[in-house]
The first five atom37 places (N, CA, C, CB, O) and aatype in JSON, in Angstrom:
{
  "aatype": [12, 2, 2, 14, 14, 11, 6, 10, 2, 19, 7, 8, 12, 10, 15, 18, 9, 18, 18, 13, 13, 0, 11, 13, 7, 3, 7, 5, 9, 19, 19, 6, 6, 5, 5, 15, 9, 18, 6, 16, 9, 16, 6, 17, 12, 7, 11, 3, 15, 15, 13, 6, 6, 2, 11, 11, 19, 10, 10, 6, 0, 17, 3, 17, 13, 3, 7, 4, 3, 3, 18, 6, 11, 14, 3, 19, 10, 6, 2, 19, 12, 15, 10, 10, 11, 11, 15, 3, 0, 13, 14, 2, 3, 12, 10, 14, 10, 9, 10, 0, 3, 10, 19, 11, 9, 0, 11, 0, 3, 7, 6, 9, 15, 7, 2, 6, 16, 0, 10, 9, 10, 1, 9, 0, 10, 15, 10, 6, 9, 3, 12, 0, 18, 9, 11, 0, 10, 10],
  "atom_mask": [
    [1, 1, 1, 1, 1],
    [1, 1, 1, 1, 1],
    [1, 1, 1, 1, 1],
    [1, 1, 1, 1, 1],
    [1, 1, 1, 1, 1],
    [1, 1, 1, 1, 1],
    [1, 1, 1, 1, 1],
    [1, 1, 1, 1, 1],
    [1, 1, 1, 1, 1],
    [1, 1, 1, 1, 1],
    [1, 1, 1, 0, 1],
    [1, 1, 1, 1, 1],
    [1, 1, 1, 1, 1],
    [1, 1, 1, 1, 1],
    [1, 1, 1, 1, 1],
    [1, 1, 1, 1, 1],
    [1, 1, 1, 1, 1],
    [1, 1, 1, 1, 1],
    [1, 1, 1, 1, 1],
    [1, 1, 1, 1, 1],
    [1, 1, 1, 1, 1],
    [1, 1, 1, 1, 1],
    [1, 1, 1, 1, 1],
    [1, 1, 1, 1, 1],
    [1, 1, 1, 0, 1],
    [1, 1, 1, 1, 1],
    [1, 1, 1, 0, 1],
    [1, 1, 1, 1, 1],
    [1, 1, 1, 1, 1],
    [1, 1, 1, 1, 1],
    [1, 1, 1, 1, 1],
    [1, 1, 1, 1, 1],
    [1, 1, 1, 1, 1],
    [1, 1, 1, 1, 1],
    [1, 1, 1, 1, 1],
    [1, 1, 1, 1, 1],
    [1, 1, 1, 1, 1],
    [1, 1, 1, 1, 1],
    [1, 1, 1, 1, 1],
    [1, 1, 1, 1, 1],
    [1, 1, 1, 1, 1],
    [1, 1, 1, 1, 1],
    [1, 1, 1, 1, 1],
    [1, 1, 1, 1, 1],
    [1, 1, 1, 1, 1],
    [1, 1, 1, 0, 1],
    [1, 1, 1, 1, 1],
    [1, 1, 1, 1, 1],
    [1, 1, 1, 1, 1],
    [1, 1, 1, 1, 1],
    [1, 1, 1, 1, 1],
    [1, 1, 1, 1, 1],
    [1, 1, 1, 1, 1],
    [1, 1, 1, 1, 1],
    [1, 1, 1, 1, 1],
    [1, 1, 1, 1, 1],
    [1, 1, 1, 1, 1],
    [1, 1, 1, 1, 1],
    [1, 1, 1, 1, 1],
    [1, 1, 1, 1, 1],
    [1, 1, 1, 1, 1],
    [1, 1, 1, 1, 1],
    [1, 1, 1, 1, 1],
    [1, 1, 1, 1, 1],
    [1, 1, 1, 1, 1],
    [1, 1, 1, 1, 1],
    [1, 1, 1, 0, 1],
    [1, 1, 1, 1, 1],
    [1, 1, 1, 1, 1],
    [1, 1, 1, 1, 1],
    [1, 1, 1, 1, 1],
    [1, 1, 1, 1, 1],
    [1, 1, 1, 1, 1],
    [1, 1, 1, 1, 1],
    [1, 1, 1, 1, 1],
    [1, 1, 1, 1, 1],
    [1, 1, 1, 1, 1],
    [1, 1, 1, 1, 1],
    [1, 1, 1, 1, 1],
    [1, 1, 1, 1, 1],
    [1, 1, 1, 1, 1],
    [1, 1, 1, 1, 1],
    [1, 1, 1, 1, 1],
    [1, 1, 1, 1, 1],
    [1, 1, 1, 1, 1],
    [1, 1, 1, 1, 1],
    [1, 1, 1, 1, 1],
    [1, 1, 1, 1, 1],
    [1, 1, 1, 1, 1],
    [1, 1, 1, 1, 1],
    [1, 1, 1, 1, 1],
    [1, 1, 1, 1, 1],
    [1, 1, 1, 1, 1],
    [1, 1, 1, 1, 1],
    [1, 1, 1, 1, 1],
    [1, 1, 1, 1, 1],
    [1, 1, 1, 1, 1],
    [1, 1, 1, 1, 1],
    [1, 1, 1, 1, 1],
    [1, 1, 1, 1, 1],
    [1, 1, 1, 1, 1],
    [1, 1, 1, 1, 1],
    [1, 1, 1, 1, 1],
    [1, 1, 1, 1, 1],
    [1, 1, 1, 1, 1],
    [1, 1, 1, 1, 1],
    [1, 1, 1, 1, 1],
    [1, 1, 1, 1, 1],
    [1, 1, 1, 1, 1],
    [1, 1, 1, 0, 1],
    [1, 1, 1, 1, 1],
    [1, 1, 1, 1, 1],
    [1, 1, 1, 1, 1],
    [1, 1, 1, 0, 1],
    [1, 1, 1, 1, 1],
    [1, 1, 1, 1, 1],
    [1, 1, 1, 1, 1],
    [1, 1, 1, 1, 1],
    [1, 1, 1, 1, 1],
    [1, 1, 1, 1, 1],
    [1, 1, 1, 1, 1],
    [1, 1, 1, 1, 1],
    [1, 1, 1, 1, 1],
    [1, 1, 1, 1, 1],
    [1, 1, 1, 1, 1],
    [1, 1, 1, 1, 1],
    [1, 1, 1, 1, 1],
    [1, 1, 1, 1, 1],
    [1, 1, 1, 1, 1],
    [1, 1, 1, 1, 1],
    [1, 1, 1, 1, 1],
    [1, 1, 1, 1, 1],
    [1, 1, 1, 1, 1],
    [1, 1, 1, 1, 1],
    [1, 1, 1, 1, 1],
    [1, 1, 1, 1, 1],
    [1, 1, 1, 1, 1],
    [1, 1, 1, 1, 1]
  ],
  "atom_positions": [
    [[203.87, 26.79, 45.28], [202.68, 27.73, 45.1], [203.19, 29.04, 45.74], [201.25, 27.16, 45.83], [203.82, 29.08, 46.79]],
    [[202.82, 30.21, 44.9], [203.35, 31.5, 45.38], [202.29, 31.86, 46.39], [203.56, 32.64, 44.2], [201.11, 31.53, 46.23]],
    [[202.76, 32.63, 47.55], [201.6, 33.09, 48.62], [200.88, 34.21, 48.16], [202.15, 33.52, 50.05], [201.45, 34.89, 47.31]],
    [[199.6, 34.62, 48.58], [199.23, 35.62, 48.2], [199.53, 37.01, 48.88], [198.14, 35.35, 48.08], [199.65, 36.81, 50.09]],
    [[199.69, 38.33, 48.59], [200.12, 39.49, 49.32], [199.87, 39.26, 50.82], [199.39, 40.74, 48.83], [199.04, 38.5, 51.31]],
    [[200.89, 40.21, 51.57], [200.54, 39.86, 52.99], [199.4, 40.49, 53.74], [201.63, 40.12, 53.76], [198.83, 40.08, 54.75]],
    [[199.16, 41.7, 52.97], [197.84, 42.47, 53.29], [196.9, 42.18, 52.27], [198.01, 44.03, 53.37], [196.58, 43.07, 51.49]],
    [[196.41, 41.03, 52.17], [195.39, 40.55, 50.94], [194.1, 41.42, 51.14], [194.95, 38.77, 51.01], [193.37, 41.43, 52.14]],
    [[193.96, 42.12, 50.02], [192.39, 42.74, 49.88], [191.7, 42.53, 48.91], [192.23, 44.04, 49.89], [192.2, 41.86, 48.0]],
    [[190.28, 43.07, 48.77], [189.43, 42.81, 47.74], [190.14, 43.12, 46.24], [188.16, 43.66, 48.02], [189.94, 42.38, 45.28]],
    [[190.95, 44.27, 46.16], [191.78, 44.77, 44.86], [192.56, 43.52, 44.68], [0.0, 0.0, 0.0], [192.43, 43.04, 43.56]],
    [[193.34, 42.85, 45.49], [194.03, 42.15, 45.05], [193.38, 40.64, 44.56], [194.95, 42.2, 45.94], [193.81, 39.88, 43.69]],
    [[192.43, 40.53, 45.27], [191.56, 39.07, 44.48], [190.93, 39.32, 43.41], [190.38, 38.36, 45.26], [190.81, 38.42, 42.58]],
    [[190.39, 40.58, 43.17], [189.77, 41.07, 41.8], [190.63, 40.91, 40.77], [189.39, 42.49, 41.75], [190.34, 40.28, 39.75]],
    [[192.08, 41.64, 41.07], [192.96, 41.43, 39.94], [193.28, 40.03, 39.69], [194.18, 42.15, 40.13], [193.34, 39.64, 38.53]],
    [[193.49, 39.18, 40.74], [193.81, 38.02, 40.28], [192.85, 37.35, 39.44], [194.13, 37.3, 41.25], [193.34, 36.9, 38.41]],
    [[191.48, 37.15, 39.62], [190.56, 36.81, 38.75], [190.82, 37.53, 37.37], [189.26, 37.11, 39.34], [190.94, 36.86, 36.35]],
    [[190.92, 39.01, 37.34], [191.23, 39.39, 36.08], [192.17, 38.99, 35.26], [191.38, 40.37, 36.09], [191.97, 38.88, 34.05]],
    [[193.47, 38.69, 35.94], [194.86, 38.44, 35.13], [194.22, 36.86, 34.59], [196.66, 38.41, 36.32], [194.17, 36.55, 33.4]],
    [[193.77, 35.97, 35.71], [193.5, 34.52, 35.44], [192.61, 34.7, 34.16], [192.71, 33.65, 36.77], [192.98, 34.03, 33.2]],
    [[191.54, 35.47, 33.98], [190.81, 35.31, 32.79], [191.57, 36.15, 31.61], [189.29, 35.79, 33.03], [191.17, 35.74, 30.51]],
    [[192.48, 37.13, 31.49], [193.04, 37.74, 30.64], [193.83, 36.63, 30.01], [193.69, 38.87, 31.14], [193.72, 36.37, 28.82]],
    [[194.69, 35.92, 30.89], [195.51, 34.89, 30.5], [194.94, 33.82, 29.8], [196.11, 34.41, 31.51], [195.29, 33.6, 28.64]],
    [[194.05, 33.1, 30.42], [193.43, 31.86, 30.08], [192.4, 32.06, 29.22], [192.98, 31.16, 31.16], [191.97, 31.06, 28.62]],
    [[191.85, 33.22, 29.0], [190.78, 33.52, 28.0], [191.08, 33.2, 26.67], [0.0, 0.0, 0.0], [190.37, 32.5, 25.95]],
    [[192.22, 33.78, 26.32], [192.76, 33.56, 25.02], [194.23, 33.28, 25.02], [192.48, 34.7, 24.19], [194.7, 33.52, 23.9]],
    [[195.1, 32.86, 25.84], [196.31, 32.61, 26.01], [197.47, 33.29, 26.19], [0.0, 0.0, 0.0], [198.58, 32.75, 26.09]],
    [[197.25, 34.66, 26.51], [197.99, 35.7, 26.42], [197.24, 36.71, 26.89], [198.46, 35.91, 25.23], [196.05, 36.78, 26.6]],
    [[197.9, 37.71, 27.74], [197.37, 39.27, 28.4], [198.28, 40.03, 27.45], [197.72, 39.69, 30.35], [199.51, 40.0, 27.42]],
    [[197.35, 40.77, 26.6], [197.95, 42.02, 25.81], [197.54, 43.05, 26.31], [197.68, 42.17, 24.43], [196.64, 43.18, 27.13]],
    [[198.38, 44.05, 25.7], [198.41, 45.46, 26.36], [196.97, 46.02, 26.5], [199.31, 46.51, 25.46], [196.79, 46.9, 27.33]],
    [[196.11, 45.65, 25.87], [194.77, 46.56, 26.09], [194.01, 45.63, 27.08], [193.77, 46.91, 24.55], [193.03, 46.11, 27.66]],
    [[194.32, 44.53, 27.29], [193.78, 43.81, 28.37], [194.23, 44.45, 29.66], [194.16, 42.37, 28.3], [193.48, 44.9, 30.52]],
    [[195.7, 44.44, 29.71], [196.19, 45.26, 30.9], [195.7, 46.5, 31.3], [197.42, 45.53, 30.77], [195.36, 46.74, 32.47]],
    [[195.62, 47.41, 30.25], [194.78, 48.62, 30.51], [193.49, 48.6, 31.08], [194.61, 49.25, 29.43], [193.13, 49.45, 31.89]],
    [[192.73, 47.61, 30.68], [191.37, 47.39, 31.2], [191.31, 47.1, 32.28], [190.69, 46.58, 30.69], [190.52, 47.72, 32.99]],
    [[192.05, 46.11, 32.81], [192.17, 45.65, 34.07], [192.85, 46.7, 35.17], [192.94, 44.38, 33.94], [192.51, 46.66, 36.35]],
    [[193.81, 47.62, 34.7], [194.06, 48.63, 35.45], [192.91, 49.77, 35.71], [195.15, 49.13, 34.9], [192.66, 50.22, 36.83]],
    [[192.37, 50.09, 34.7], [191.14, 50.91, 35.09], [189.94, 50.31, 35.59], [190.71, 51.61, 34.05], [189.12, 51.05, 36.14]],
    [[189.7, 49.02, 35.47], [188.81, 48.47, 36.44], [188.99, 48.28, 37.84], [188.54, 47.44, 36.08], [188.09, 48.14, 38.66]],
    [[190.42, 48.28, 38.08], [190.78, 48.17, 39.44], [190.8, 49.38, 40.05], [191.97, 47.56, 39.61], [190.7, 49.51, 41.27]],
    [[190.94, 50.32, 39.23], [191.05, 51.91, 39.6], [189.43, 52.4, 40.02], [191.71, 52.91, 38.06], [189.16, 53.2, 40.92]],
    [[188.53, 51.75, 39.18], [187.3, 51.97, 39.59], [186.81, 51.51, 40.95], [186.58, 51.48, 38.7], [186.16, 52.24, 41.71]],
    [[187.19, 50.13, 41.24], [186.83, 49.29, 42.42], [187.57, 50.06, 43.56], [187.32, 47.66, 42.27], [186.96, 50.16, 44.63]],
    [[188.74, 50.58, 43.47], [189.65, 51.18, 44.56], [188.96, 52.35, 44.91], [191.16, 51.5, 44.12], [189.11, 52.75, 46.07]],
    [[188.03, 53.17, 43.94], [187.52, 54.38, 44.46], [188.41, 55.52, 44.26], [0.0, 0.0, 0.0], [189.6, 55.35, 44.0]],
    [[187.87, 56.68, 44.38], [188.57, 58.14, 43.96], [189.63, 58.36, 45.17], [187.31, 59.59, 43.88], [190.67, 59.01, 45.05]],
    [[189.25, 57.81, 46.17], [190.32, 58.21, 47.18], [191.6, 57.39, 47.23], [189.75, 58.17, 48.54], [192.52, 57.6, 48.02]],
    [[191.58, 56.47, 46.34], [192.8, 55.73, 46.18], [193.69, 56.32, 45.17], [192.53, 54.35, 45.83], [193.21, 56.65, 44.09]],
    [[195.08, 56.49, 45.44], [195.99, 57.06, 44.53], [196.41, 56.0, 43.48], [197.2, 57.63, 45.27], [196.28, 54.78, 43.56]],
    [[196.98, 56.79, 42.43], [197.78, 56.01, 41.69], [198.79, 55.06, 42.2], [198.34, 56.76, 40.97], [198.78, 53.9, 41.79]],
    [[199.63, 55.45, 43.05], [200.54, 54.41, 43.58], [200.0, 53.49, 44.3], [201.5, 54.88, 44.3], [200.49, 52.36, 44.2]],
    [[198.89, 53.67, 45.19], [198.08, 52.5, 45.63], [197.67, 51.45, 44.74], [196.98, 52.93, 46.14], [197.96, 50.26, 44.87]],
    [[196.82, 52.1, 43.6], [196.46, 51.06, 42.79], [197.6, 50.3, 42.07], [195.56, 51.58, 41.86], [197.51, 49.13, 41.71]],
    [[198.57, 51.02, 41.92], [199.75, 50.24, 41.09], [200.19, 49.29, 42.11], [201.1, 51.22, 40.52], [200.55, 48.16, 41.78]],
    [[200.19, 49.65, 43.21], [200.94, 48.49, 44.3], [199.88, 47.33, 44.34], [201.22, 49.16, 46.12], [200.19, 46.17, 44.61]],
    [[198.78, 47.67, 44.1], [197.66, 46.3, 44.36], [197.88, 45.55, 43.32], [195.95, 46.57, 44.4], [198.1, 44.34, 43.41]],
    [[197.83, 46.31, 42.09], [197.92, 45.58, 40.77], [199.48, 44.75, 40.65], [197.73, 46.81, 39.48], [199.56, 43.67, 40.06]],
    [[200.47, 45.29, 41.19], [201.83, 44.63, 41.12], [201.89, 43.47, 42.01], [202.96, 45.59, 41.49], [202.3, 42.38, 41.63]],
    [[201.46, 43.73, 43.27], [201.46, 42.74, 43.96], [200.42, 41.44, 43.69], [201.34, 43.29, 45.11], [200.72, 40.31, 44.08]],
    [[199.3, 41.71, 43.06], [198.46, 40.67, 42.56], [199.2, 40.04, 41.53], [197.13, 41.14, 42.08], [199.39, 38.83, 41.55]],
    [[199.75, 40.96, 40.42], [200.6, 40.12, 39.5], [201.7, 39.13, 39.9], [201.21, 40.96, 38.7], [201.78, 38.0, 39.42]],
    [[202.65, 39.71, 40.95], [203.44, 38.69, 41.41], [202.94, 37.63, 41.87], [204.15, 39.04, 42.22], [203.41, 36.52, 41.59]],
    [[201.8, 37.82, 42.73], [201.1, 36.48, 43.18], [200.67, 35.77, 42.0], [199.84, 36.7, 44.13], [201.18, 34.65, 41.96]],
    [[199.81, 36.04, 40.89], [199.48, 35.44, 39.9], [200.76, 34.79, 39.22], [198.73, 36.32, 39.12], [200.79, 33.57, 39.09]],
    [[201.72, 35.51, 38.84], [202.9, 35.07, 37.95], [203.66, 34.12, 38.79], [203.87, 36.29, 37.45], [204.25, 33.22, 38.19]],
    [[203.76, 34.19, 40.22], [204.17, 33.27, 40.82], [203.77, 32.11, 40.91], [0.0, 0.0, 0.0], [204.58, 31.28, 41.32]],
    [[202.77, 31.79, 40.65], [201.98, 30.41, 40.88], [202.34, 29.49, 39.42], [200.05, 30.74, 41.09], [202.57, 30.0, 38.33]],
    [[202.32, 28.37, 39.64], [202.88, 27.47, 38.39], [201.2, 27.6, 37.64], [203.61, 25.43, 38.91], [200.2, 27.92, 38.28]],
    [[201.24, 27.32, 36.47], [199.79, 27.37, 35.46], [198.82, 26.25, 35.99], [200.13, 26.99, 33.63], [197.6, 26.43, 36.01]],
    [[199.45, 25.02, 36.44], [198.74, 24.05, 37.02], [198.16, 24.53, 38.07], [199.41, 23.0, 37.31], [196.95, 24.31, 37.99]],
    [[198.53, 25.25, 39.31], [198.11, 25.77, 40.39], [196.97, 26.72, 40.41], [199.07, 26.27, 40.88], [196.14, 26.76, 41.31]],
    [[196.99, 27.63, 39.16], [196.4, 29.07, 39.12], [194.81, 28.68, 39.12], [196.93, 30.08, 37.63], [194.05, 29.55, 39.55]],
    [[194.26, 27.47, 38.68], [192.84, 27.2, 38.59], [192.49, 27.03, 40.02], [192.46, 25.93, 37.68], [191.51, 27.67, 40.43]],
    [[193.14, 26.27, 40.82], [192.75, 26.24, 42.22], [192.78, 27.39, 43.15], [193.46, 25.36, 42.78], [191.96, 27.48, 44.07]],
    [[193.78, 28.35, 42.91], [193.72, 29.64, 43.54], [192.61, 30.45, 43.08], [194.91, 30.36, 43.35], [191.99, 31.12, 43.91]],
    [[192.29, 30.46, 41.88], [191.29, 31.17, 41.32], [189.83, 30.84, 42.35], [191.18, 30.68, 39.63], [189.12, 31.64, 42.97]],
    [[189.74, 29.47, 42.26], [188.49, 28.95, 43.29], [188.59, 29.35, 44.59], [188.35, 27.43, 43.43], [187.59, 29.71, 45.21]],
    [[189.9, 29.33, 45.17], [189.96, 29.8, 46.54], [189.69, 31.34, 46.56], [191.36, 29.44, 47.18], [189.05, 31.85, 47.48]],
    [[190.14, 31.99, 45.64], [189.95, 33.41, 45.72], [188.52, 33.8, 45.53], [190.8, 34.09, 44.74], [188.05, 34.73, 46.18]],
    [[187.68, 33.02, 44.52], [186.37, 33.08, 44.43], [185.32, 32.87, 45.65], [186.16, 32.25, 43.53], [184.24, 33.42, 45.85]],
    [[186.06, 31.85, 46.43], [185.34, 31.42, 47.76], [185.44, 32.63, 48.61], [186.01, 30.08, 48.53], [184.46, 33.12, 49.15]],
    [[186.62, 33.09, 48.73], [186.99, 34.01, 49.87], [186.06, 35.21, 49.56], [188.67, 34.44, 49.92], [185.42, 35.75, 50.47]],
    [[185.98, 35.65, 48.17], [185.06, 36.88, 47.67], [183.51, 36.61, 48.15], [185.12, 37.02, 45.87], [182.84, 37.55, 48.57]],
    [[183.02, 35.42, 48.07], [181.8, 35.12, 48.48], [181.75, 35.1, 49.91], [181.39, 33.94, 47.94], [180.65, 35.46, 50.34]],
    [[182.51, 34.84, 50.69], [182.45, 35.14, 52.07], [182.94, 36.4, 52.77], [183.04, 34.19, 52.62], [182.71, 36.63, 53.96]],
    [[183.58, 37.15, 52.04], [183.86, 38.39, 52.37], [182.91, 39.58, 52.58], [184.61, 38.67, 51.56], [182.15, 39.96, 51.69]],
    [[182.99, 40.2, 53.89], [182.28, 41.27, 54.61], [182.61, 42.4, 53.53], [182.84, 41.57, 56.26], [181.7, 43.07, 53.05]],
    [[183.85, 42.57, 53.21], [184.23, 43.73, 52.53], [183.65, 43.88, 51.14], [185.64, 43.77, 52.48], [183.59, 44.98, 50.59]],
    [[183.16, 42.61, 50.5], [182.7, 42.47, 49.03], [181.06, 42.03, 49.12], [183.72, 41.18, 48.16], [180.74, 40.89, 48.79]],
    [[180.19, 42.83, 49.5], [178.72, 42.32, 49.45], [178.34, 41.38, 48.22], [177.76, 43.58, 49.39], [178.73, 41.69, 47.1]],
    [[177.6, 40.27, 48.43], [177.35, 39.25, 47.33], [176.78, 39.98, 46.14], [176.33, 38.08, 47.8], [177.18, 39.85, 44.99]],
    [[175.67, 40.87, 46.61], [175.02, 41.37, 45.45], [175.83, 42.25, 44.27], [173.96, 42.18, 46.01], [175.27, 42.71, 43.27]],
    [[177.23, 42.39, 44.58], [178.1, 42.96, 43.87], [178.85, 42.09, 42.94], [178.86, 43.6, 44.66], [179.46, 42.51, 41.97]],
    [[178.75, 40.71, 43.33], [179.32, 39.72, 42.37], [179.09, 39.86, 40.97], [178.86, 38.49, 42.67], [180.06, 39.96, 40.21]],
    [[177.8, 39.88, 40.51], [177.5, 40.08, 39.01], [178.47, 41.1, 38.51], [175.98, 40.59, 38.71], [179.01, 40.85, 37.43]],
    [[178.74, 42.09, 39.06], [179.67, 43.19, 38.44], [180.88, 42.58, 38.13], [179.96, 44.4, 39.37], [181.34, 42.97, 37.06]],
    [[181.49, 41.81, 38.67], [182.65, 41.15, 38.36], [182.49, 40.56, 36.78], [182.88, 40.0, 39.49], [183.44, 40.77, 36.02]],
    [[181.52, 39.95, 36.36], [181.1, 39.42, 35.2], [181.1, 40.65, 34.28], [179.74, 38.69, 35.34], [181.75, 40.59, 33.23]],
    [[180.48, 41.67, 34.58], [180.52, 42.65, 33.6], [182.07, 43.17, 33.26], [179.6, 43.8, 34.1], [182.5, 43.56, 32.18]],
    [[182.73, 43.05, 34.48], [184.24, 43.58, 33.98], [185.17, 42.71, 33.39], [185.04, 44.12, 35.06], [186.24, 43.05, 32.9]],
    [[184.64, 41.32, 33.47], [185.28, 40.5, 32.44], [184.75, 40.45, 31.16], [185.37, 39.27, 32.82], [185.35, 39.73, 30.36]],
    [[183.51, 41.21, 30.68], [183.02, 41.16, 29.69], [183.83, 42.2, 28.86], [181.67, 41.27, 29.84], [184.16, 42.05, 27.68]],
    [[184.17, 43.45, 29.78], [185.05, 44.67, 29.56], [186.27, 44.1, 28.89], [185.43, 45.48, 30.95], [186.54, 44.18, 27.69]],
    [[186.96, 43.54, 29.81], [188.49, 43.01, 29.52], [188.61, 42.22, 28.17], [189.02, 41.95, 30.75], [189.47, 42.44, 27.33]],
    [[187.45, 41.09, 28.06], [187.51, 40.4, 26.94], [187.45, 41.45, 25.73], [186.39, 39.35, 26.95], [188.27, 41.4, 24.81]],
    [[186.39, 42.43, 25.79], [186.24, 43.24, 24.73], [187.49, 44.01, 24.36], [185.18, 44.1, 24.99], [187.68, 44.33, 23.19]],
    [[188.37, 44.33, 25.33], [189.61, 45.27, 25.06], [190.38, 44.91, 23.95], [190.56, 45.32, 26.19], [190.85, 45.82, 23.27]],
    [[190.6, 43.72, 23.64], [191.43, 43.36, 22.4], [190.56, 43.1, 21.1], [192.3, 42.03, 22.7], [191.06, 42.68, 20.06]],
    [[189.28, 43.36, 21.23], [188.55, 43.57, 19.93], [187.36, 42.59, 20.05], [0.0, 0.0, 0.0], [186.29, 43.08, 19.69]],
    [[187.3, 41.25, 20.49], [186.26, 40.64, 20.35], [186.12, 39.71, 21.78], [186.33, 39.91, 18.98], [187.01, 39.7, 22.63]],
    [[185.05, 39.04, 21.87], [185.02, 38.16, 22.92], [185.04, 36.69, 22.11], [183.67, 38.46, 23.93], [184.25, 36.46, 21.19]],
    [[186.08, 35.72, 22.58], [186.29, 34.53, 21.88], [185.32, 33.46, 22.44], [187.75, 34.11, 21.97], [184.69, 33.79, 23.45]],
    [[185.16, 32.5, 22.04], [184.37, 31.45, 22.42], [185.03, 30.91, 23.74], [0.0, 0.0, 0.0], [184.24, 30.48, 24.58]],
    [[186.26, 30.89, 23.99], [187.01, 30.35, 24.99], [186.76, 31.4, 26.5], [188.66, 30.28, 24.36], [186.58, 31.11, 27.68]],
    [[186.84, 32.62, 25.82], [186.55, 33.75, 27.12], [185.04, 33.73, 27.32], [187.05, 35.52, 26.75], [184.67, 34.12, 28.43]],
    [[184.24, 33.4, 26.59], [182.6, 32.98, 26.79], [182.54, 31.99, 27.87], [181.86, 32.25, 25.38], [181.87, 32.21, 28.88]],
    [[183.27, 30.79, 27.7], [183.17, 29.68, 28.35], [183.84, 29.99, 29.8], [183.8, 28.54, 27.52], [183.28, 29.6, 30.82]],
    [[184.7, 30.5, 29.83], [185.44, 30.99, 30.9], [184.63, 32.0, 31.91], [186.64, 31.68, 30.3], [184.76, 31.94, 33.13]],
    [[183.8, 32.9, 31.26], [182.74, 33.75, 32.01], [181.81, 33.03, 32.72], [181.97, 34.61, 31.14], [181.46, 33.2, 33.88]],
    [[181.3, 31.94, 31.67], [180.31, 30.92, 32.48], [180.79, 30.26, 33.52], [179.78, 29.88, 31.73], [180.07, 30.09, 34.5]],
    [[182.05, 29.8, 33.46], [182.77, 29.11, 34.56], [182.78, 29.86, 35.84], [184.16, 28.84, 34.18], [182.25, 29.45, 36.87]],
    [[183.41, 31.0, 35.7], [183.3, 31.71, 36.73], [182.0, 32.06, 37.35], [183.89, 32.67, 36.47], [181.87, 31.9, 38.56]],
    [[181.02, 32.53, 36.63], [179.82, 32.9, 37.15], [179.21, 31.47, 37.82], [178.89, 33.59, 35.95], [178.49, 31.6, 38.81]],
    [[179.38, 30.65, 37.52], [178.85, 29.14, 38.2], [179.52, 29.03, 39.34], [179.14, 27.72, 37.36], [178.93, 28.44, 40.25]],
    [[180.83, 29.53, 39.58], [181.72, 29.25, 40.8], [181.14, 30.65, 41.88], [183.7, 29.31, 40.26], [180.9, 30.62, 43.09]],
    [[181.06, 31.56, 41.12], [180.41, 32.84, 42.01], [178.97, 32.87, 42.2], [180.7, 34.22, 41.36], [178.46, 33.9, 42.64]],
    [[178.17, 31.74, 41.89], [176.76, 31.45, 42.12], [175.83, 32.75, 41.5], [176.53, 31.21, 43.81], [174.89, 33.25, 42.13]],
    [[176.32, 33.23, 40.02], [175.34, 34.23, 39.61], [174.28, 33.72, 38.99], [175.84, 35.17, 38.81], [174.45, 32.61, 38.49]],
    [[173.2, 34.22, 38.87], [171.98, 34.02, 37.98], [172.44, 33.95, 36.59], [170.92, 35.17, 38.12], [173.16, 34.83, 36.11]],
    [[172.02, 32.89, 35.89], [172.34, 32.92, 34.39], [171.4, 33.9, 33.57], [172.19, 31.41, 33.79], [171.54, 34.04, 32.36]],
    [[170.43, 34.58, 34.29], [169.63, 35.71, 33.41], [170.5, 36.69, 33.15], [168.37, 36.38, 34.07], [170.63, 37.2, 32.04]],
    [[171.27, 37.09, 34.4], [172.35, 38.06, 34.16], [173.38, 37.87, 33.26], [172.95, 38.29, 35.21], [173.87, 38.79, 32.6]],
    [[173.74, 36.7, 33.23], [175.04, 36.48, 32.4], [174.44, 36.64, 30.96], [175.84, 34.88, 32.65], [175.1, 37.38, 30.22]],
    [[173.39, 36.12, 30.48], [172.92, 36.15, 29.21], [172.53, 37.81, 28.55], [171.64, 35.16, 29.29], [172.55, 38.18, 27.38]],
    [[172.2, 38.53, 29.7], [171.95, 39.92, 29.48], [173.44, 40.61, 29.07], [171.26, 40.58, 30.89], [173.55, 41.61, 28.36]],
    [[174.44, 39.95, 29.61], [175.87, 40.77, 29.01], [176.3, 40.01, 27.98], [177.21, 40.94, 30.08], [177.19, 40.49, 27.28]],
    [[175.83, 38.82, 27.69], [176.76, 38.32, 26.33], [175.65, 38.37, 25.18], [177.49, 36.5, 26.48], [175.95, 38.07, 24.02]]
  ]
}
């Protein structure tokens, strides 16, 4: 198993979730999804974050994601979501925004597949997000 970035932060964890979703939602990460992930992380990192800082976070998260074997990635995803739920740097009332990001990433290549919808629901359950919020998104 590949280790997370040395200075693991919320940007890395969100990126891991988004990479996982893009890869396993429909089997591959296409350019449109990569662009959507970049835009989403840039929004999360804020206006004070430079292009180089955002790129660094995304590349470190990609190395982490890509360095794990496929069979390890679901366990890493669960650990990441557990860390986010406990993190002081990421308030729990912001967790539903992750789902909105996943819908945006899913739509980047044209449509939300049944598998992507199922994965959104699985992530929502792990993050303990109210189903009413999910229904409003989908």
